[in-house]
C-alpha positions in Angstrom: 44.0 -19.4 60.6 44.4 -15.8 59.7 41.8 -13.2 59.4 42.3 -13.1 55.7 41.5 -16.8 55.4 38.5 -16.4 57.7 37.1 -13.6 55.5 37.9 -15.6 52.3 36.1 -18.7 53.6 33.1 -16.6 54.8 32.9 -14.8 51.5 32.9 -18.0 49.6 30.2 -19.4 51.9 28.2 -16.2 51.3 28.4 -16.6 47.6 27.3 -20.3 47.9 24.4 -19.2 50.0 23.3 -16.5 47.6 23.5 -18.9 44.7 21.5 -21.5 46.6 18.8 -19.0 47.6 18.7 -17.8 43.9 18.2 -21.3 42.5 15.7 -22.3 45.2 13.6 -19.2 44.4 13.7 -20.1 40.7 12.6 -23.7 41.4 9.7 -22.5 43.6 8.6 -20.0 40.9 9.0 -22.8 38.3 6.3 -25.0 39.9 3.7 -22.9 38.0 5.4 -23.2 34.7 4.7 -26.3 32.6 7.9 -28.2 31.5 10.1 -26.5 34.1 13.2 -28.4 34.9 14.7 -28.2 38.4 18.0 -26.4 38.8 20.8 -27.1 41.3 23.8 -24.9 42.3 27.1 -26.7 42.0 30.0 -26.0 44.4 33.6 -27.0 43.9 36.7 -26.9 46.1 38.4 -23.7 45.1 41.7 -23.8 47.1 43.5 -26.1 49.5 45.9 -25.4 52.3 49.4 -25.8 50.7 50.7 -27.8 53.7 49.9 -28.9 57.2 51.9 -26.1 58.7 50.0 -23.3 57.0 46.6 -23.5 58.5 44.8 -21.1 56.1 42.2 -23.7 55.4 40.3 -24.7 52.3 37.8 -22.6 50.3 34.9 -23.4 48.0 33.2 -21.6 45.0 30.1 -21.8 42.9 30.9 -23.5 39.7 27.6 -23.1 38.0 24.0 -24.4 37.8 22.8 -27.8 36.6 19.5 -28.4 34.8 18.2 -31.7 36.0 17.2 -33.3 32.7 17.5 -36.7 31.0 17.8 -36.7 27.2 16.5 -40.3 26.9 13.5 -39.6 29.1 12.8 -36.3 27.3 12.8 -38.1 23.9 10.5 -40.8 25.2 8.2 -38.3 26.6 8.0 -36.3 23.4 7.2 -39.4 21.3 4.6 -40.6 23.8 3.0 -37.1 23.9 2.3 -37.4 20.1 0.7 -40.8 20.5 -1.4 -39.8 23.5 -2.7 -36.7 21.8 -3.5 -38.7 18.7 -5.6 -41.2 20.5 -7.2 -38.5 22.7 -8.2 -36.4 19.7 -9.7 -39.5 17.9 -11.8 -40.5 20.9 -12.9 -36.9 21.6 -14.1 -36.3 18.1 -16.0 -39.6 17.5 -17.7 -39.9 20.9 -21.0 -38.5 19.8 -21.3 -40.6 16.6 -20.4 -43.7 18.5 -23.1 -43.1 21.1 -25.8 -42.4 18.5 -25.0 -45.4 16.2 -24.8 -47.8 19.2 -28.0 -46.5 20.8 -30.9 -48.8 19.9 -33.4 -46.0 20.5 -31.6 -43.7 18.2 -29.8 -46.1 15.9 -30.6 -46.9 12.2 -30.7 -50.7 12.4 -33.8 -50.8 14.6 -35.6 -48.2 12.5 -35.1 -50.1 9.3 -36.1 -53.4 10.9 -39.4 -51.7 12.1 -40.1 -50.3 8.7 -39.8 -53.7 6.9 -41.7 -55.5 9.7 -44.5 -52.9 9.1 -44.5 -53.7 5.4 -44.8 -57.4 6.3 -47.8 -56.7 8.5 -49.4 -54.6 5.8 -48.9 -57.4 3.2 -51.1 -59.6 5.3 -53.9 -57.0 5.5 -53.4 -54.3 2.8 -56.9 -52.9 3.4 -56.1 -51.9 6.9 -55.8 -48.1 7.0 -54.0 -48.2 10.4 -51.2 -50.3 8.9 -50.9 -47.9 6.0 -50.4 -45.1 8.5 -47.8 -47.2 10.2 -45.8 -47.4 7.0 -45.6 -43.6 6.8 -44.7 -43.4 10.5 -42.0 -46.0 10.3 -40.6 -44.5 7.1 -40.4 -41.0 8.8 -38.4 -42.6 11.6 -36.0 -44.1 9.1 -35.5 -40.8 7.4 -35.1 -39.0 10.7 -32.5 -41.4 11.9 -30.5 -41.5 8.6 -30.7 -37.7 8.3 -29.7 -37.3 12.0 -26.6 -39.6 11.7 -25.7 -37.8 8.4 -25.9 -34.4 10.2 -23.6 -35.7 12.9 -21.1 -37.0 10.3 -21.2 -33.7 8.5 -20.6 -31.9 11.8 -17.7 -34.2 12.5 -16.3 -33.5 9.0 -16.6 -29.7 9.6 -15.1 -29.9 13.0 -12.2 -32.0 11.8 -11.6 -29.6 8.9 -11.7 -26.6 11.3 -9.4 -28.4 13.7 -7.0 -29.1 10.9 -6.9 -25.4 9.9 -6.5 -24.4 13.6 -3.6 -26.9 14.1 -1.8 -25.6 11.0 -2.0 -22.0 12.3 -0.7 -23.1 15.7 2.2 -25.1 14.1 3.2 -22.2 11.9 3.4 -20.1 15.1 5.6 -22.6 16.9 8.0 -23.3 14.0 9.5 -19.7 13.8 9.5 -19.5 17.6 11.6 -22.7 17.7 13.9 -21.3 15.0 14.4 -18.1 17.1 15.2 -20.2 20.2 17.7 -22.3 18.2 19.4 -19.1 17.0 19.7 -17.9 20.6 21.2 -21.2 21.6 23.7 -21.0 18.8 24.7 -17.5 19.9 25.0 -18.7 23.5 27.5 -21.4 22.4 29.8 -18.9 20.7 33.3 -18.3 22.2 33.1 -15.7 24.9 29.6 -16.6 25.9 28.4 -19.0 28.6 26.4 -22.1 27.8 22.7 -21.7 26.9 20.5 -20.9 29.9 18.2 -23.5 31.5 15.3 -21.2 30.7 16.2 -21.2 27.0 16.4 -25.0 26.9 13.1 -25.3 28.8 11.5 -23.0 26.2 12.9 -25.3 23.4 11.4 -28.4 25.0 8.0 -26.7 25.6 7.8 -25.8 21.9 8.9 -29.3 20.9 6.2 -30.7 23.2 3.5 -28.5 21.5 4.8 -29.6 18.0 4.6 -33.3 19.1 1.0 -32.7 20.3 0.0 -31.0 17.1 1.8 -33.0 14.3 4.1 -35.6 15.9 7.1 -36.5 13.9 10.7 -36.7 15.2 12.3 -34.2 17.5 16.1 -34.3 17.5 18.4 -32.5 20.0 21.6 -31.6 18.2 25.0 -31.6 19.8 25.0 -27.8 20.2 21.6 -27.9 22.0 19.5 -26.7 19.1 16.5 -28.8 18.0 15.5 -30.2 14.6 12.0 -31.3 14.0 11.1 -33.7 11.2 7.9 -35.0 9.8 8.1 -38.0 7.5 11.7 -37.1 7.0 11.0 -33.5 5.9 12.5 -30.8 8.2 10.0 -28.3 9.6 12.8 -26.6 11.6 16.5 -27.0 11.1 18.5 -25.0 13.6 17.7 -21.3 12.8 15.8 -22.0 9.6 12.0 -22.5 10.1 9.8 -23.7 7.2 6.0 -23.7 7.3 3.2 -26.2 6.5 -0.1 -25.8 4.6 -3.1 -27.8 3.6 -3.0 -29.0 0.0 -5.8 -28.0 -2.3 -7.5 -31.4 -1.8 -8.0 -30.6 1.9 -6.8 -34.1 2.8 -3.0 -33.8 2.9 -0.3 -31.5 4.1 2.7 -29.9 2.4 6.0 -28.5 3.8 6.8 -25.1 2.3 10.6 -24.9 2.2 12.0 -21.4 2.7 15.2 -21.0 0.7 18.0 -19.3 2.6 18.9 -15.8 1.3 15.8 -15.9 -0.8 12.2 -14.9 -0.6 11.1 -17.9 -2.7 10.1 -21.3 -1.5 9.0 -24.7 -2.9 6.6 -27.2 -1.5 6.6 -31.0 -1.0 3.7 -33.1 0.1 3.9 -34.9 3.4 3.0 -38.5 2.5 1.5 -39.5 5.9 1.1 -38.1 9.4 0.7 -40.9 11.9 0.6 -39.2 15.2 -0.4 -36.0 17.0 -3.6 -34.0 16.5 -2.9 -33.6 12.8 -2.6 -37.4 12.3 -5.9 -37.9 14.1 -7.7 -35.3 12.1 -6.3 -36.6 8.8 -7.3 -40.1 9.8 -10.9 -38.9 10.4 -11.1 -36.9 7.2 -9.4 -39.5 4.9 -10.5 -42.8 6.4 -13.1 -42.8 9.1 -15.6 -40.2 7.8 -15.6 -41.4 4.2 -16.2 -45.0 5.4 -19.3 -43.9 7.3 -20.5 -41.7 4.5 -20.1 -44.6 2.1 -22.2 -46.8 4.3 -24.9 -44.2 4.8 -25.1 -43.2 1.1 -25.4 -46.9 0.1 -28.2 -47.4 2.7 -30.1 -44.3 1.4 -29.8 -45.3 -2.3 -30.8 -48.9 -1.5 -33.8 -47.9 0.5 -35.1 -45.7 -2.3 -34.4 -48.5 -4.9 -36.0 -51.3 -2.9 -38.9 -49.6 -1.2 -40.1 -47.4 -4.2 -39.6 -50.0 -6.9 -41.4 -52.7 -4.9 -44.5 -50.7 -4.2 -44.8 -48.9 -7.6 -48.0 -49.5 -9.5 -49.6 -48.4 -12.8 -52.2 -46.1 -11.3 -52.6 -42.5 -12.4 -51.0 -41.2 -9.1 -48.5 -43.7 -7.9 -46.9 -43.3 -4.5 -43.4 -43.6 -3.2 -41.9 -44.1 0.2 -38.5 -42.6 0.1 -36.6 -40.0 -2.0 -33.9 -37.3 -2.2 -34.5 -33.6 -1.8 -31.9 -31.8 -3.8 -32.6 -28.0 -4.1 -36.1 -27.6 -5.4 -36.2 -31.2 -6.9 -37.4 -34.3 -5.2 -36.1 -37.5 -6.8 -38.1 -40.7 -6.1 -36.4 -42.9 -8.7 -33.1 -43.0 -10.6 -34.4 -42.4 -14.2 -35.9 -39.0 -13.8 -35.2 -36.6 -16.7 -34.0 -33.7 -14.5 -31.1 -35.5 -12.9 -27.9 -33.7 -13.5 -26.2 -36.8 -15.0 -28.1 -39.9 -16.1 -27.8 -42.9 -13.7 -27.5 -46.2 -15.6 -30.1 -48.9 -14.6 -29.1 -51.2 -11.8 -30.7 -53.9 -9.7 -30.6 -54.8 -6.0 -31.6 -58.5 -5.7 -28.7 -59.9 -3.7 -26.0 -59.0 -1.2 -23.6 -59.0 -4.1 -25.6 -56.2 -5.8 -25.5 -54.2 -2.6 -21.7 -54.8 -2.2 -21.2 -53.6 -5.8 -23.2 -50.5 -5.1 -21.2 -49.8 -2.0 -17.9 -50.2 -3.8 -19.2 -47.9 -6.6 -19.5 -45.1 -4.0 -15.9 -45.6 -2.8 -12.6 -44.0 -3.7 -12.5 -43.3 -7.4 -9.2 -41.5 -8.0 -8.8 -39.2 -11.0 -5.5 -38.7 -12.8 -3.5 -36.1 -10.8 -2.0 -32.9 -12.2 0.6 -30.4 -11.1 2.1 -27.2 -12.5 5.9 -26.8 -12.6 7.4 -23.3 -12.5 10.7 -23.7 -14.3 13.9 -21.7 -13.5 16.9 -20.8 -15.6 19.8 -23.2 -15.7 23.5 -22.3 -15.8 25.9 -23.7 -18.4 26.2 -27.5 -17.9 23.6 -27.6 -15.1 21.3 -30.6 -15.3 17.7 -31.0 -14.4 15.9 -34.4 -14.0 12.1 -34.4 -13.9 9.4 -36.9 -15.1 12.2 -39.4 -16.0 14.1 -37.0 -18.3 17.5 -35.3 -17.7 18.0 -32.0 -19.4 21.5 -30.4 -19.6 21.9 -26.7 -20.3 24.2 -25.7 -23.1 27.4 -23.6 -23.0 25.4 -20.4 -22.7 22.9 -21.8 -20.2 19.2 -21.9 -20.6 16.5 -19.4 -19.7 13.4 -20.5 -17.8 11.3 -20.2 -21.0 13.7 -22.5 -22.9 13.6 -25.1 -20.2 9.8 -25.1 -19.9 9.6 -25.3 -23.6 11.8 -28.4 -23.6 9.6 -30.2 -21.0 6.3 -29.1 -22.6 4.2 -31.4 -24.7 5.9 -34.7 -23.7 4.1 -38.0 -23.4 4.5 -41.2 -21.4 7.3 -43.4 -22.8 8.9 -40.6 -24.9 12.7 -41.2 -25.0 15.2 -38.4 -24.6 16.7 -39.1 -28.1 13.3 -39.0 -29.8 12.4 -35.7 -28.0 15.8 -34.2 -29.1 14.9 -35.0 -32.7 11.2 -33.9 -32.6 12.1 -30.6 -30.8 15.3 -30.0 -32.7 17.1 -29.7 -29.4 20.4 -30.8 -30.9 20.5 -27.8 -33.3 22.8 -25.0 -32.4 20.4 -22.3 -33.8 16.8 -21.9 -34.8 13.5 -21.1 -33.3 13.2 -24.5 -31.6 16.6 -24.3 -29.9 16.0 -24.5 -26.1 19.4 -23.8 -24.7 20.3 -27.5 -24.1 19.5 -31.1 -24.8 17.9 -34.1 -23.1 20.9 -36.2 -22.3 19.3 -39.3 -20.8 16.0 -40.9 -19.7 12.5 -41.8 -20.8 9.3 -40.1 -19.8 7.8 -42.2 -16.9 4.3 -41.8 -15.6 3.5 -38.3 -16.8 2.3 -36.3 -19.7 2.7 -32.5 -20.0 0.9 -29.7 -21.8 2.0 -26.5 -23.5 4.3 -24.1 -21.7 2.9 -20.7 -20.6 4.9 -18.0 -18.6 7.6 -20.6 -17.7 4.9 -23.0 -16.5 4.1 -26.4 -17.8 1.3 -28.6 -16.4 2.1 -32.3 -15.8 -0.7 -34.9 -15.6 -0.2 -38.4 -14.3 -0.6 -41.2 -16.8 -2.4 -43.4 -14.3 -4.9 -42.6 -11.5 -2.7 -44.3 -8.9 0.3 -42.0 -9.4 0.5 -39.2 -6.8 1.7 -35.7 -7.6 4.3 -36.1 -4.8 6.1 -38.6 -7.1 6.9 -35.7 -9.5 10.2 -34.4 -8.2 13.0 -32.3 -9.6 16.7 -33.1 -9.0 20.1 -32.3 -10.3 23.2 -30.2 -9.3 22.3 -26.8 -8.0 23.8 -23.6 -9.4 24.9 -20.3 -7.9 26.3 -17.2 -9.6 29.1 -15.4 -7.7 29.9 -11.8 -8.5 33.4 -11.1 -7.1 34.8 -7.9 -5.7 38.3 -6.4 -5.6 40.5 -7.2 -2.6 43.0 -5.0 -0.8 46.5 -6.2 0.0 46.5 -9.2 2.5 42.7 -9.5 2.5 41.3 -13.1 2.5 38.3 -14.7 0.9 37.0 -18.2 1.6 34.5 -19.8 -0.7 33.8 -23.4 -1.8 36.4 -24.6 0.6 39.3 -22.5 -0.7 40.9 -19.5 1.0 42.4 -16.8 -1.3 44.8 -14.1 0.0 45.4 -11.0 -2.0 49.0 -10.1 -2.8 50.9 -7.0 -1.9 49.3 -4.9 -4.6 45.8 -6.3 -3.9 43.6 -8.1 -6.5 41.0 -6.8 -8.9 37.6 -8.4 -9.2 38.6 -9.9 -12.5 41.7 -11.4 -11.0 39.8 -12.9 -8.1 37.1 -14.4 -10.4 39.8 -15.8 -12.6 41.4 -17.5 -9.6 38.1 -19.2 -8.6 37.1 -20.1 -12.2 37.4 -23.6 -13.6 38.0 -25.4 -10.3 36.8 -28.9 -9.6 35.7 -30.8 -6.5 38.7 -32.1 -4.4 41.2 -29.6 -6.1 43.7 -28.6 -3.4 45.0 -25.0 -3.0 48.6 -26.0 -3.7 47.6 -27.8 -6.9 45.6 -24.8 -8.1 48.4 -22.4 -7.3 50.6 -24.5 -9.6 48.1 -25.1 -12.4 47.1 -21.4 -12.5 50.7 -20.1 -11.9 49.3 -18.1 -9.0 52.7 -18.2 -7.2 54.3 -16.2 -10.1 55.0 -12.6 -9.5 54.2 -11.7 -13.1 52.6 -13.1 -16.2 49.3 -13.3 -18.0 47.9 -15.8 -15.5 48.9 -13.8 -12.5 45.7 -13.2 -10.4 46.8 -10.8 -7.7 47.3 -13.4 -4.9 47.4 -17.1 -4.0 45.3 -19.8 -2.5 46.7 -20.1 1.0 44.7 -23.0 2.3 41.8 -25.4 1.7 40.5 -28.0 -0.8 37.5 -27.5 -3.1 34.6 -29.2 -1.3 31.3 -30.0 -3.0 31.5 -27.6 -6.0 32.7 -27.2 -9.5 33.0 -23.8 -11.3 32.9 -22.6 -14.8 34.7 -19.9 -16.7 34.8 -16.3 -15.5 32.7 -13.7 -17.3 32.2 -10.1 -16.3 33.9 -10.7 -13.0 31.4 -13.5 -12.2 31.7 -17.3 -12.0 29.0 -20.0 -11.9 29.4 -22.7 -9.3 27.6 -26.1 -9.6 27.2 -28.6 -6.8 29.2 -31.8 -7.3 26.3 -33.9 -6.0 22.6 -33.9 -6.8 21.1 -31.4 -4.4 18.4 -28.8 -4.4 20.1 -26.8 -1.6 22.8 -24.4 -2.5 22.8 -22.6 0.9 26.1 -24.2 1.8 27.9 -22.0 -0.7 29.0 -19.1 1.5 31.6 -16.4 1.4 33.7 -15.3 4.4 36.9 -13.6 5.2 38.4 -10.2 6.0 36.6 -8.4 3.2 33.9 -7.3 5.6 31.1 -5.6 3.7 32.9 -6.2 0.4 32.1 -9.9 0.2 31.0 -11.4 -3.2 27.3 -11.5 -4.1 25.9 -15.0 -4.3 22.8 -15.4 -6.5 21.1 -18.8 -6.2 19.6 -20.4 -9.3 16.5 -22.1 -7.8 15.1 -25.4 -8.8 11.7 -25.6 -10.4 8.8 -25.1 -8.0 6.3 -28.0 -8.2 2.8 -26.5 -7.5 0.1 -29.0 -6.7 -3.1 -27.9 -8.6 -5.3 -31.0 -8.6 -5.0 -34.2 -6.7 -7.1 -37.4 -7.0 -10.3 -37.2 -5.1 -12.9 -39.7 -3.9 -16.6 -40.3 -4.4 -16.9 -39.3 -8.1 -19.9 -41.6 -8.8 -23.0 -40.6 -10.7 -25.1 -41.0 -7.5 -22.9 -38.5 -5.7 -22.7 -36.1 -8.7 -26.5 -35.9 -8.5 -26.3 -35.4 -4.7 -28.3 -38.6 -4.1 -26.8 -38.9 -0.6 -27.9 -39.7 2.9 -27.7 -36.0 3.8 -30.5 -35.4 1.3 -32.5 -38.5 2.1 -36.2 -37.9 3.0 -39.5 -39.7 3.5 -42.1 -39.0 0.8 -44.6 -41.5 2.2 -48.2 -40.1 2.1 -49.3 -38.2 5.3 -52.9 -39.1 4.6 -53.5 -42.9 4.8 -56.3 -42.7 2.2 -53.6 -41.8 -0.4 -52.5 -45.4 -0.1 -55.7 -46.4 -1.9 -57.1 -45.5 -5.4 -59.9 -43.0 -5.1 -59.7 -43.4 -1.3 -61.3 -46.8 -1.7 -59.8 -49.1 1.0 -60.6 -52.1 -1.2 -58.2 -51.0 -4.0 -54.8 -50.4 -2.3 -52.0 -48.9 -4.4 -49.5 -51.2 -2.7 -50.5 -54.7 -3.3 -50.0 -57.5 -0.9 -47.5 -59.1 -3.3 -45.5 -55.9 -3.7 -45.4 -55.3 0.1 -44.1 -58.9 0.5 -41.5 -58.3 -2.2 -40.2 -55.3 -0.3 -40.3 -57.1 3.0 -38.3 -60.0 1.6 -35.5 -57.7 0.5 -35.1 -56.4 4.1 -32.3 -59.0 4.4 -30.2 -57.0 2.0 -29.9 -54.3 4.7 -28.9 -56.6 7.5 -25.2 -56.8 6.8 -25.0 -53.3 5.4 -26.3 -51.6 8.5 -24.7 -54.1 10.9 -21.3 -53.5 9.2 -21.7 -49.8 9.8 -22.4 -50.3 13.5 -19.6 -52.9 13.8 -17.0 -50.9 11.9 -17.7 -47.8 13.9 -17.9 -49.6 17.2 -14.8 -51.7 16.7 -12.8 -48.7 15.5 -13.9 -46.5 18.4 -13.3 -49.3 20.9 -9.8 -49.7 19.4 -9.1 -46.0 19.8 -10.5 -46.0 23.3 -8.2 -48.9 24.3 -5.2 -47.2 22.7 -6.0 -44.0 24.6 -6.0 -45.9 27.9 -2.7 -47.6 27.1 -1.2 -44.3 25.8 -2.4 -42.4 28.9 -0.9 -45.0 31.2 2.5 -44.8 29.5 2.4 -41.0 29.4 1.5 -40.8 33.0 4.4 -43.2 33.9 6.9 -41.1 31.9 5.7 -37.9 33.4 6.1 -39.4 36.8 9.7 -40.4 36.0 10.4 -36.9 34.7 8.8 -35.4 37.8 11.1 -37.5 40.0 14.1 -36.3 38.1 13.2 -32.7 37.0 10.2 -31.8 39.1 10.3 -29.5 42.1 9.5 -30.8 45.6 8.4 -27.8 47.6 9.2 -29.5 50.9 12.7 -30.1 49.7 13.1 -26.6 48.4 11.8 -25.2 51.8 14.5 -27.2 53.5 17.1 -26.0 51.1 16.0 -22.4 51.6 16.3 -22.8 55.3 19.8 -24.3 54.9 21.0 -21.6 52.6 19.5 -18.9 54.9 21.4 -20.3 57.8 24.6 -20.4 55.8 24.0 -16.9 54.7 23.5 -15.7 58.3 26.5 -17.6 59.5 28.7 -16.2 56.8 27.7 -12.6 57.5 28.3 -13.1 61.2 31.8 -14.4 60.5 32.5 -11.5 58.2 31.2 -9.1 60.9 33.4 -10.8 63.6 36.4 -10.7 61.3 35.7 -7.0 60.7 35.4 -6.4 64.5 38.7 -8.2 65.1 40.4 -6.2 62.4 39.1 -2.9 63.9 40.2 -4.0 67.4 43.7 -4.8 66.2 43.9 -1.4 64.5 42.7 0.3 67.6 45.4 -1.5 69.7 48.1 -0.6 67.3 47.0 3.0 67.3 
């Protein structure tokens, strides 16, 4: 083996050792970074001896670095992370209320039982002042317990609301960060660049993990390594484009704010449901769990005031009451007081059915929902479908004011033909002409008001219709302003490539070439139909279509060197209409005609009952029982009690009405919390198993890395010694020759 081969092999070994030491140091440093994936250096045989007679050996080289990662395991881990965070958030937030409601010494059930038992004892001996004092004492305990639980529920509501806002802020920080990482990955995949670095892919996965923890959804890894994150089918991040989320005005649902490419405007769409992640847990608490508890507590408070106060009322000059509601400066002891904000109709509580009806009257009472629509101008022939009606712009297009005027003042079941007649839309002139006509459809589920500043407010015709059901659809429109082209310059748009002729092409000639094209038109057919191959003539446009087929678009006539393009399919996204070619900075200007923005203004809300309007709630529940036991008696005479034995018995007999009401509260909360606790244990077990599997594949073993480091150090040392020896041999040979 010659000195050259020795040096070559030693040099290759030195490079392998350097790469190994580098990747080992990265792995060791990565142990402190969450989500770090172990790297390995790959070596390949670089050259073989050409035959057995030429003993110049074989050499090796470093091919690259491999990130130890499993796509399947990564996807499973992301999905499970969302589930685990969801159950963990639920159990964390409800732990306090669960312990209070289940605690007999602090619970509501035992306090109410003691109160009615005291009333029963008083009924047997109404002249006993000590028993009268006991009524006040037990009533105070009931009020304290009910108020205490209400305060905990209110704190839980505030905490979940704060958590929701914090989560939204965090998500809106991660979304643009993921978009930036995606853009870097795209750039790393371009010709001339190496593949995306392992660090970049680890950053991508860390952001996806955080998004799964916060909002769940579906994380997709695209073929080019970029990530797409969806929630309920709505994209939060699509490659380099990052949208944002917000909390709707009702405080109980979320919306995705879509950022239009090449535009500062955006439109929003409500997320129907979030099932996992921290956001899913907080929305479950705010929309389901907390309202259920509030409903039980409010029913209990109203029932106590009704039963206790009506049972003990007498006809004395100064009647007494046991419970009431403190609202501002007012104290309400019954439900027919004149200073109530809204009068409460009379009602009775004599059976469990009555209590059930009361409970249901405090439940979800949805109002008709309304939303404002900000209309945009339509190009000639462009259609817009909203609220069941399809509007088609006329030959001159339609302004935003004309479109909003057309959709204003419509009512449920109005037909398109009737609206055309009543609004004189079929007229070609006149004050009521709105730039187009309704070409099909019947108003479905909505009514609208007058139009103001291009806005029209739509209100659902039923309380069950959600504002998210009001959507706009139709072919999108874009206005393209063409530029002149120099000889041989190319322009590609809508799937066609146009090449300017030897004399170049004016802007009018280019716009004429791209005018009146239809989806699937081929470049050769257009050259023929437009006589573009001719060297002269009125239809000559300064060049020819040299390749391509029209894809996804139709265009209208050319006017002022501009042409309007319409999508051939119903789509709200016109970002896929782009211009490219050798024109450099002289590319056409593309102006998007945006679809109407649907702005949620009012959504249906819960708890709109007369009791809650008057704030007769558990949070305002108090004990008004006399502090002086003598006030239980007329003129302080123990022989003339204000609460008769019969009235006390009546109140005590109605105690059974509270049994199921309070028991259901304890059971519902207990069962729900137990379910969440069990889910948390199961989710934690699965998550732990997946993390262990990932650790085995992608984790760093310090003992193994220490062994690798020693191996590569020895290889490095041996390689340098060989190089030194080879150098000495070479110097010796030179010395002999000299």
